[in-house]
PDB file of N, H, CA, C and O in Angstrom:
ATOM      1  N   MET A   1     -22.463 -23.175-126.554  1.00  0.00           N
ATOM      2  CA  MET A   1     -21.603 -23.942-126.842  1.00  0.00           C
ATOM      3  C   MET A   1     -20.305 -23.098-127.303  1.00  0.00           C
ATOM      4  O   MET A   1     -19.142 -23.418-127.058  1.00  0.00           O
ATOM      5  N   SER A   2     -20.774 -21.840-128.091  1.00  0.00           N
ATOM      6  H   SER A   2     -21.719 -21.580-128.289  1.00  0.00           H
ATOM      7  CA  SER A   2     -19.657 -21.134-128.623  1.00  0.00           C
ATOM      8  C   SER A   2     -19.183 -20.289-127.925  1.00  0.00           C
ATOM      9  O   SER A   2     -18.221 -19.727-128.450  1.00  0.00           O
ATOM     10  N   ASN A   3     -19.525 -19.841-126.647  1.00  0.00           N
ATOM     11  H   ASN A   3     -20.306 -20.297-126.221  1.00  0.00           H
ATOM     12  CA  ASN A   3     -18.986 -18.877-125.310  1.00  0.00           C
ATOM     13  C   ASN A   3     -17.955 -19.951-124.873  1.00  0.00           C
ATOM     14  O   ASN A   3     -16.804 -19.573-124.651  1.00  0.00           O
ATOM     15  N   LEU A   4     -18.309 -21.395-124.719  1.00  0.00           N
ATOM     16  H   LEU A   4     -19.244 -21.702-124.899  1.00  0.00           H
ATOM     17  CA  LEU A   4     -17.138 -22.156-124.077  1.00  0.00           C
ATOM     18  C   LEU A   4     -16.071 -22.282-124.879  1.00  0.00           C
ATOM     19  O   LEU A   4     -14.936 -22.491-124.451  1.00  0.00           O
ATOM     20  N   ALA A   5     -16.391 -22.154-126.173  1.00  0.00           N
ATOM     21  H   ALA A   5     -17.313 -21.985-126.521  1.00  0.00           H
ATOM     22  CA  ALA A   5     -15.038 -22.347-127.229  1.00  0.00           C
ATOM     23  C   ALA A   5     -14.280 -20.966-126.907  1.00  0.00           C
ATOM     24  O   ALA A   5     -13.094 -20.846-126.598  1.00  0.00           O
ATOM     25  N   TRP A   6     -15.070 -20.134-127.025  1.00  0.00           N
ATOM     26  H   TRP A   6     -16.033 -20.231-127.276  1.00  0.00           H
ATOM     27  CA  TRP A   6     -14.151 -18.607-127.085  1.00  0.00           C
ATOM     28  C   TRP A   6     -13.405 -18.733-125.536  1.00  0.00           C
ATOM     29  O   TRP A   6     -12.249 -18.310-125.539  1.00  0.00           O
ATOM     30  N   TRP A   7     -13.779 -19.127-124.538  1.00  0.00           N
ATOM     31  H   TRP A   7     -14.718 -19.470-124.535  1.00  0.00           H
ATOM     32  CA  TRP A   7     -13.206 -19.257-123.181  1.00  0.00           C
ATOM     33  C   TRP A   7     -11.959 -20.301-123.250  1.00  0.00           C
ATOM     34  O   TRP A   7     -10.871 -20.099-122.710  1.00  0.00           O
ATOM     35  N   LEU A   8     -12.281 -21.371-123.955  1.00  0.00           N
ATOM     36  H   LEU A   8     -13.164 -21.536-124.393  1.00  0.00           H
ATOM     37  CA  LEU A   8     -11.184 -22.504-123.857  1.00  0.00           C
ATOM     38  C   LEU A   8     -10.041 -22.037-124.632  1.00  0.00           C
ATOM     39  O   LEU A   8      -8.955 -22.502-124.285  1.00  0.00           O
ATOM     40  N   ILE A   9     -10.050 -21.374-125.419  1.00  0.00           N
ATOM     41  H   ILE A   9     -10.932 -20.996-125.700  1.00  0.00           H
ATOM     42  CA  ILE A   9      -8.707 -20.756-126.203  1.00  0.00           C
ATOM     43  C   ILE A   9      -7.809 -19.933-125.270  1.00  0.00           C
ATOM     44  O   ILE A   9      -6.620 -20.245-125.199  1.00  0.00           O
ATOM     45  N   PRO A  10      -8.255 -18.971-124.595  1.00  0.00           N
ATOM     46  CA  PRO A  10      -7.060 -18.330-123.891  1.00  0.00           C
ATOM     47  C   PRO A  10      -6.736 -18.855-122.621  1.00  0.00           C
ATOM     48  O   PRO A  10      -5.821 -18.423-121.919  1.00  0.00           O
ATOM     49  N   ILE A  11      -7.524 -19.833-122.314  1.00  0.00           N
ATOM     50  H   ILE A  11      -8.267 -20.184-122.884  1.00  0.00           H
ATOM     51  CA  ILE A  11      -7.162 -20.645-121.033  1.00  0.00           C
ATOM     52  C   ILE A  11      -6.365 -21.811-121.293  1.00  0.00           C
ATOM     53  O   ILE A  11      -5.676 -22.354-120.430  1.00  0.00           O
ATOM     54  N   GLY A  12      -6.460 -22.199-122.496  1.00  0.00           N
ATOM     55  H   GLY A  12      -7.020 -21.758-123.197  1.00  0.00           H
ATOM     56  CA  GLY A  12      -5.706 -23.478-122.956  1.00  0.00           C
ATOM     57  C   GLY A  12      -4.036 -22.562-123.496  1.00  0.00           C
ATOM     58  O   GLY A  12      -2.910 -22.901-123.130  1.00  0.00           O
ATOM     59  N   ALA A  13      -4.276 -21.731-124.154  1.00  0.00           N
ATOM     60  H   ALA A  13      -5.190 -21.456-124.451  1.00  0.00           H
ATOM     61  CA  ALA A  13      -2.857 -20.928-124.444  1.00  0.00           C
ATOM     62  C   ALA A  13      -2.268 -20.363-123.099  1.00  0.00           C
ATOM     63  O   ALA A  13      -1.060 -20.132-123.050  1.00  0.00           O
ATOM     64  N   THR A  14      -3.100 -20.120-121.964  1.00  0.00           N
ATOM     65  H   THR A  14      -4.082 -20.307-122.004  1.00  0.00           H
ATOM     66  CA  THR A  14      -2.346 -19.700-120.557  1.00  0.00           C
ATOM     67  C   THR A  14      -1.718 -20.873-119.944  1.00  0.00           C
ATOM     68  O   THR A  14      -0.651 -20.859-119.330  1.00  0.00           O
ATOM     69  N   VAL A  15      -2.566 -22.026-120.188  1.00  0.00           N
ATOM     70  H   VAL A  15      -3.432 -22.038-120.686  1.00  0.00           H
ATOM     71  CA  VAL A  15      -1.839 -23.423-119.581  1.00  0.00           C
ATOM     72  C   VAL A  15      -0.484 -23.769-120.265  1.00  0.00           C
ATOM     73  O   VAL A  15       0.543 -24.082-119.662  1.00  0.00           O
ATOM     74  N   LEU A  16      -0.659 -23.649-121.847  1.00  0.00           N
ATOM     75  H   LEU A  16      -1.493 -23.395-122.336  1.00  0.00           H
ATOM     76  CA  LEU A  16       0.703 -24.031-122.408  1.00  0.00           C
ATOM     77  C   LEU A  16       1.847 -23.087-122.237  1.00  0.00           C
ATOM     78  O   LEU A  16       3.003 -23.512-122.252  1.00  0.00           O
ATOM     79  N   ALA A  17       1.588 -21.910-122.087  1.00  0.00           N
ATOM     80  H   ALA A  17       0.650 -21.565-122.074  1.00  0.00           H
ATOM     81  CA  ALA A  17       2.594 -20.904-121.587  1.00  0.00           C
ATOM     82  C   ALA A  17       3.239 -20.949-120.492  1.00  0.00           C
ATOM     83  O   ALA A  17       4.438 -20.704-120.365  1.00  0.00           O
ATOM     84  N   ILE A  18       2.301 -21.341-119.438  1.00  0.00           N
ATOM     85  H   ILE A  18       1.326 -21.540-119.541  1.00  0.00           H
ATOM     86  CA  ILE A  18       2.708 -21.857-118.170  1.00  0.00           C
ATOM     87  C   ILE A  18       3.838 -23.126-118.244  1.00  0.00           C
ATOM     88  O   ILE A  18       5.032 -23.014-117.966  1.00  0.00           O
ATOM     89  N   VAL A  19       3.249 -24.181-118.627  1.00  0.00           N
ATOM     90  H   VAL A  19       2.279 -24.272-118.853  1.00  0.00           H
ATOM     91  CA  VAL A  19       4.193 -25.113-118.886  1.00  0.00           C
ATOM     92  C   VAL A  19       5.315 -24.997-119.771  1.00  0.00           C
ATOM     93  O   VAL A  19       6.264 -25.781-119.736  1.00  0.00           O
ATOM     94  N   PHE A  20       5.213 -23.939-120.640  1.00  0.00           N
ATOM     95  H   PHE A  20       4.442 -23.303-120.668  1.00  0.00           H
ATOM     96  CA  PHE A  20       6.539 -23.775-121.475  1.00  0.00           C
ATOM     97  C   PHE A  20       7.487 -23.088-120.530  1.00  0.00           C
ATOM     98  O   PHE A  20       8.699 -23.301-120.515  1.00  0.00           O
ATOM     99  N   VAL A  21       6.821 -22.208-119.703  1.00  0.00           N
ATOM    100  H   VAL A  21       5.836 -22.035-119.715  1.00  0.00           H
ATOM    101  CA  VAL A  21       8.085 -21.597-118.894  1.00  0.00           C
ATOM    102  C   VAL A  21       8.656 -22.249-117.790  1.00  0.00           C
ATOM    103  O   VAL A  21       9.772 -21.959-117.359  1.00  0.00           O
ATOM    104  N   MET A  22       7.782 -23.302-117.215  1.00  0.00           N
ATOM    105  H   MET A  22       6.875 -23.538-117.564  1.00  0.00           H
ATOM    106  CA  MET A  22       8.130 -23.929-116.056  1.00  0.00           C
ATOM    107  C   MET A  22       9.336 -24.916-116.747  1.00  0.00           C
ATOM    108  O   MET A  22      10.423 -24.980-116.173  1.00  0.00           O
ATOM    109  N   LEU A  23       9.106 -25.665-117.974  1.00  0.00           N
ATOM    110  H   LEU A  23       8.223 -25.613-118.441  1.00  0.00           H
ATOM    111  CA  LEU A  23      10.012 -26.504-118.800  1.00  0.00           C
ATOM    112  C   LEU A  23      11.471 -25.611-118.895  1.00  0.00           C
ATOM    113  O   LEU A  23      12.504 -26.094-118.433  1.00  0.00           O
ATOM    114  N   ARG A  24      11.453 -24.376-119.483  1.00  0.00           N
ATOM    115  H   ARG A  24      10.613 -23.984-119.858  1.00  0.00           H
ATOM    116  CA  ARG A  24      12.512 -23.420-119.869  1.00  0.00           C
ATOM    117  C   ARG A  24      13.247 -23.072-118.415  1.00  0.00           C
ATOM    118  O   ARG A  24      14.471 -23.052-118.550  1.00  0.00           O
ATOM    119  N   SER A  25      12.903 -22.857-117.370  1.00  0.00           N
ATOM    120  H   SER A  25      11.909 -22.874-117.260  1.00  0.00           H
ATOM    121  CA  SER A  25      13.152 -22.303-116.323  1.00  0.00           C
ATOM    122  C   SER A  25      13.864 -23.790-115.178  1.00  0.00           C
ATOM    123  O   SER A  25      14.217 -23.644-114.008  1.00  0.00           O
ATOM    124  N   ARG A  26      13.886 -24.646-115.692  1.00  0.00           N
ATOM    125  H   ARG A  26      13.599 -24.765-116.643  1.00  0.00           H
ATOM    126  CA  ARG A  26      14.361 -25.878-115.085  1.00  0.00           C
ATOM    127  C   ARG A  26      16.042 -25.991-114.976  1.00  0.00           C
ATOM    128  O   ARG A  26      16.593 -25.982-116.077  1.00  0.00           O
ATOM    129  N   PRO A  27      16.742 -26.073-114.060  1.00  0.00           N
ATOM    130  CA  PRO A  27      18.030 -26.147-113.855  1.00  0.00           C
ATOM    131  C   PRO A  27      18.555 -26.886-114.886  1.00  0.00           C
ATOM    132  O   PRO A  27      17.972 -27.860-115.363  1.00  0.00           O
ATOM    133  N   SER A  28      19.737 -26.438-115.297  1.00  0.00           N
ATOM    134  H   SER A  28      20.210 -25.647-114.909  1.00  0.00           H
ATOM    135  CA  SER A  28      20.381 -27.297-116.546  1.00  0.00           C
ATOM    136  C   SER A  28      21.119 -28.615-115.663  1.00  0.00           C
ATOM    137  O   SER A  28      21.229 -28.650-114.437  1.00  0.00           O
ATOM    138  N   LYS A  29      21.494 -29.466-116.442  1.00  0.00           N
ATOM    139  H   LYS A  29      21.404 -29.437-117.437  1.00  0.00           H
ATOM    140  CA  LYS A  29      21.844 -30.598-115.909  1.00  0.00           C
ATOM    141  C   LYS A  29      23.184 -30.596-115.652  1.00  0.00           C
ATOM    142  O   LYS A  29      23.895 -30.001-116.461  1.00  0.00           O
ATOM    143  N   PRO A  30      23.748 -31.184-114.607  1.00  0.00           N
ATOM    144  CA  PRO A  30      25.320 -30.987-114.070  1.00  0.00           C
ATOM    145  C   PRO A  30      26.040 -31.038-115.109  1.00  0.00           C
ATOM    146  O   PRO A  30      25.577 -31.520-116.143  1.00  0.00           O
ATOM    147  N   THR A  31      27.314 -30.554-115.046  1.00  0.00           N
ATOM    148  H   THR A  31      27.690 -30.163-114.206  1.00  0.00           H
ATOM    149  CA  THR A  31      28.265 -30.484-116.291  1.00  0.00           C
ATOM    150  C   THR A  31      29.208 -31.884-115.679  1.00  0.00           C
ATOM    151  O   THR A  31      29.061 -32.377-114.561  1.00  0.00           O
ATOM    152  N   SER A  32      29.980 -32.247-116.511  1.00  0.00           N
ATOM    153  H   SER A  32      30.099 -31.846-117.419  1.00  0.00           H
ATOM    154  CA  SER A  32      30.953 -33.261-116.067  1.00  0.00           C
ATOM    155  C   SER A  32      32.088 -32.569-115.199  1.00  0.00           C
ATOM    156  O   SER A  32      32.231 -31.348-115.148  1.00  0.00           O
ATOM    157  N   PRO A  33      32.798 -33.392-114.591  1.00  0.00           N
ATOM    158  CA  PRO A  33      33.768 -32.658-113.905  1.00  0.00           C
ATOM    159  C   PRO A  33      34.928 -32.050-114.742  1.00  0.00           C
ATOM    160  O   PRO A  33      35.536 -31.042-114.382  1.00  0.00           O
ATOM    161  N   THR A  34      35.185 -32.727-115.868  1.00  0.00           N
ATOM    162  H   THR A  34      34.691 -33.545-116.160  1.00  0.00           H
ATOM    163  CA  THR A  34      36.403 -31.970-117.038  1.00  0.00           C
ATOM    164  C   THR A  34      35.880 -30.692-117.299  1.00  0.00           C
ATOM    165  O   THR A  34      36.532 -29.683-117.032  1.00  0.00           O
ATOM    166  N   ASP A  35      34.557 -30.639-117.888  1.00  0.00           N
ATOM    167  H   ASP A  35      34.027 -31.459-118.106  1.00  0.00           H
ATOM    168  CA  ASP A  35      34.074 -29.142-118.047  1.00  0.00           C
ATOM    169  C   ASP A  35      34.079 -28.340-117.048  1.00  0.00           C
ATOM    170  O   ASP A  35      34.490 -27.190-117.206  1.00  0.00           O
ATOM    171  N   SER A  36      33.582 -28.824-115.708  1.00  0.00           N
ATOM    172  H   SER A  36      33.248 -29.758-115.580  1.00  0.00           H
ATOM    173  CA  SER A  36      33.532 -27.704-114.552  1.00  0.00           C
ATOM    174  C   SER A  36      34.749 -27.312-114.295  1.00  0.00           C
ATOM    175  O   SER A  36      34.858 -26.140-113.937  1.00  0.00           O
ATOM    176  N   MET A  37      36.107 -28.215-114.403  1.00  0.00           N
ATOM    177  H   MET A  37      36.018 -29.167-114.694  1.00  0.00           H
ATOM    178  CA  MET A  37      37.413 -27.631-114.027  1.00  0.00           C
ATOM    179  C   MET A  37      37.832 -26.557-115.035  1.00  0.00           C
ATOM    180  O   MET A  37      38.305 -25.483-114.662  1.00  0.00           O
ATOM    181  N   GLU A  38      37.643 -26.880-116.341  1.00  0.00           N
ATOM    182  H   GLU A  38      37.259 -27.752-116.643  1.00  0.00           H
ATOM    183  CA  GLU A  38      37.885 -26.123-117.160  1.00  0.00           C
ATOM    184  C   GLU A  38      37.359 -24.551-117.297  1.00  0.00           C
ATOM    185  O   GLU A  38      38.012 -23.604-117.737  1.00  0.00           O
ATOM    186  N   SER A  39      36.112 -24.542-116.840  1.00  0.00           N
ATOM    187  H   SER A  39      35.582 -25.311-116.483  1.00  0.00           H
ATOM    188  CA  SER A  39      35.259 -23.567-116.689  1.00  0.00           C
ATOM    189  C   SER A  39      35.979 -22.835-115.560  1.00  0.00           C
ATOM    190  O   SER A  39      36.237 -21.638-115.680  1.00  0.00           O
ATOM    191  N   LEU A  40      36.336 -23.575-114.382  1.00  0.00           N
ATOM    192  H   LEU A  40      36.126 -24.548-114.285  1.00  0.00           H
ATOM    193  CA  LEU A  40      37.053 -22.825-113.249  1.00  0.00           C
ATOM    194  C   LEU A  40      37.965 -22.136-113.621  1.00  0.00           C
ATOM    195  O   LEU A  40      38.104 -20.957-113.297  1.00  0.00           O
ATOM    196  N   ARG A  41      39.062 -23.059-114.691  1.00  0.00           N
ATOM    197  H   ARG A  41      38.949 -24.017-114.955  1.00  0.00           H
ATOM    198  CA  ARG A  41      40.277 -22.341-114.853  1.00  0.00           C
ATOM    199  C   ARG A  41      40.144 -20.886-116.064  1.00  0.00           C
ATOM    200  O   ARG A  41      40.988 -19.999-116.196  1.00  0.00           O
ATOM    201  N   ARG A  42      39.142 -20.989-116.640  1.00  0.00           N
ATOM    202  H   ARG A  42      38.457 -21.709-116.533  1.00  0.00           H
ATOM    203  CA  ARG A  42      38.803 -20.021-117.602  1.00  0.00           C
ATOM    204  C   ARG A  42      38.397 -18.589-116.666  1.00  0.00           C
ATOM    205  O   ARG A  42      38.628 -17.518-117.228  1.00  0.00           O
ATOM    206  N   MET A  43      37.923 -18.553-115.550  1.00  0.00           N
ATOM    207  H   MET A  43      37.734 -19.422-115.093  1.00  0.00           H
ATOM    208  CA  MET A  43      37.394 -17.899-114.511  1.00  0.00           C
ATOM    209  C   MET A  43      38.544 -17.289-113.818  1.00  0.00           C
ATOM    210  O   MET A  43      38.644 -16.084-113.586  1.00  0.00           O
ATOM    211  N   GLN A  44      39.415 -18.205-113.499  1.00  0.00           N
ATOM    212  H   GLN A  44      39.333 -19.183-113.687  1.00  0.00           H
ATOM    213  CA  GLN A  44      40.581 -17.768-112.843  1.00  0.00           C
ATOM    214  C   GLN A  44      41.596 -16.992-113.518  1.00  0.00           C
ATOM    215  O   GLN A  44      42.312 -16.220-112.881  1.00  0.00           O
ATOM    216  N   LYS A  45      41.731 -17.184-115.056  1.00  0.00           N
ATOM    217  H   LYS A  45      41.150 -17.811-115.574  1.00  0.00           H
ATOM    218  CA  LYS A  45      42.653 -16.680-115.723  1.00  0.00           C
ATOM    219  C   LYS A  45      42.141 -15.082-115.825  1.00  0.00           C
ATOM    220  O   LYS A  45      42.821 -14.090-115.562  1.00  0.00           O
ATOM    221  N   ALA A  46      40.719 -15.122-116.291  1.00  0.00           N
ATOM    222  H   ALA A  46      40.167 -15.927-116.504  1.00  0.00           H
ATOM    223  CA  ALA A  46      39.857 -13.888-116.431  1.00  0.00           C
ATOM    224  C   ALA A  46      40.218 -12.942-115.085  1.00  0.00           C
ATOM    225  O   ALA A  46      40.508 -11.748-115.166  1.00  0.00           O
ATOM    226  N   MET A  47      40.149 -13.661-113.913  1.00  0.00           N
ATOM    227  H   MET A  47      39.914 -14.631-113.848  1.00  0.00           H
ATOM    228  CA  MET A  47      40.196 -12.923-112.706  1.00  0.00           C
ATOM    229  C   MET A  47      41.641 -12.415-112.387  1.00  0.00           C
ATOM    230  O   MET A  47      41.804 -11.720-111.384  1.00  0.00           O
ATOM    231  N   GLU A  48      42.543 -12.685-113.078  1.00  0.00           N
ATOM    232  H   GLU A  48      42.411 -13.250-113.893  1.00  0.00           H
ATOM    233  CA  GLU A  48      43.785 -12.212-112.962  1.00  0.00           C
ATOM    234  C   GLU A  48      44.289 -11.273-113.926  1.00  0.00           C
ATOM    235  O   GLU A  48      45.415 -10.810-113.744  1.00  0.00           O
ATOM    236  N   ARG A  49      43.610 -10.928-114.933  1.00  0.00           N
ATOM    237  H   ARG A  49      42.695 -11.304-115.081  1.00  0.00           H
ATOM    238  CA  ARG A  49      43.952  -9.940-115.867  1.00  0.00           C
ATOM    239  C   ARG A  49      43.433  -8.797-115.428  1.00  0.00           C
ATOM    240  O   ARG A  49      42.388  -8.836-114.779  1.00  0.00           O
ATOM    241  N   PRO A  50      44.113  -7.493-115.723  1.00  0.00           N
ATOM    242  CA  PRO A  50      43.926  -6.307-115.269  1.00  0.00           C
ATOM    243  C   PRO A  50      42.715  -5.926-115.836  1.00  0.00           C
ATOM    244  O   PRO A  50      42.298  -6.359-116.911  1.00  0.00           O
ATOM    245  N   LEU A  51      41.833  -4.678-114.735  1.00  0.00           N
ATOM    246  H   LEU A  51      42.172  -4.326-113.862  1.00  0.00           H
ATOM    247  CA  LEU A  51      40.718  -4.121-115.830  1.00  0.00           C
ATOM    248  C   LEU A  51      41.043  -3.257-116.810  1.00  0.00           C
ATOM    249  O   LEU A  51      41.923  -2.443-116.529  1.00  0.00           O
ATOM    250  N   PRO A  52      40.689  -3.227-117.609  1.00  0.00           N
ATOM    251  CA  PRO A  52      40.818  -2.000-118.909  1.00  0.00           C
ATOM    252  C   PRO A  52      40.733  -0.668-118.071  1.00  0.00           C
ATOM    253  O   PRO A  52      39.734  -0.397-117.405  1.00  0.00           O
ATOM    254  N   GLY A  53      41.746   0.076-118.138  1.00  0.00           N
ATOM    255  H   GLY A  53      42.557  -0.145-118.679  1.00  0.00           H
ATOM    256  CA  GLY A  53      41.828   1.586-117.753  1.00  0.00           C
ATOM    257  C   GLY A  53      42.322   1.421-116.057  1.00  0.00           C
ATOM    258  O   GLY A  53      42.201   2.371-115.283  1.00  0.00           O
ATOM    259  N   ASP A  54      42.649   0.642-115.804  1.00  0.00           N
ATOM    260  H   ASP A  54      42.747  -0.130-116.432  1.00  0.00           H
ATOM    261  CA  ASP A  54      42.991   0.370-114.264  1.00  0.00           C
ATOM    262  C   ASP A  54      44.548   0.642-114.448  1.00  0.00           C
ATOM    263  O   ASP A  54      45.190  -0.056-115.233  1.00  0.00           O
ATOM    264  N   ASP A  55      45.128   1.626-113.745  1.00  0.00           N
ATOM    265  H   ASP A  55      44.606   2.193-113.107  1.00  0.00           H
ATOM    266  CA  ASP A  55      46.094   2.271-113.842  1.00  0.00           C
ATOM    267  C   ASP A  55      47.150   2.067-112.576  1.00  0.00           C
ATOM    268  O   ASP A  55      48.216   2.666-112.430  1.00  0.00           O
ATOM    269  N   SER A  56      46.560   1.043-111.679  1.00  0.00           N
ATOM    270  H   SER A  56      45.694   0.557-111.797  1.00  0.00           H
ATOM    271  CA  SER A  56      47.573   0.789-110.538  1.00  0.00           C
ATOM    272  C   SER A  56      48.396  -0.354-110.947  1.00  0.00           C
ATOM    273  O   SER A  56      49.291  -0.766-110.208  1.00  0.00           O
TER     274      SER A  56
END
């Protein structure tokens, strides 16, 4: 019985780690249309700014 207990500890920890990683890697919930449009505007403004050290 003692050997079984020593094997269950790492197997249980491995299963818990797999479940944790699966839950953390799920895609995030979709954002609201307002948040999405605001993110798009911020990205467009950032793309319009010149790069640092760009002499063109």
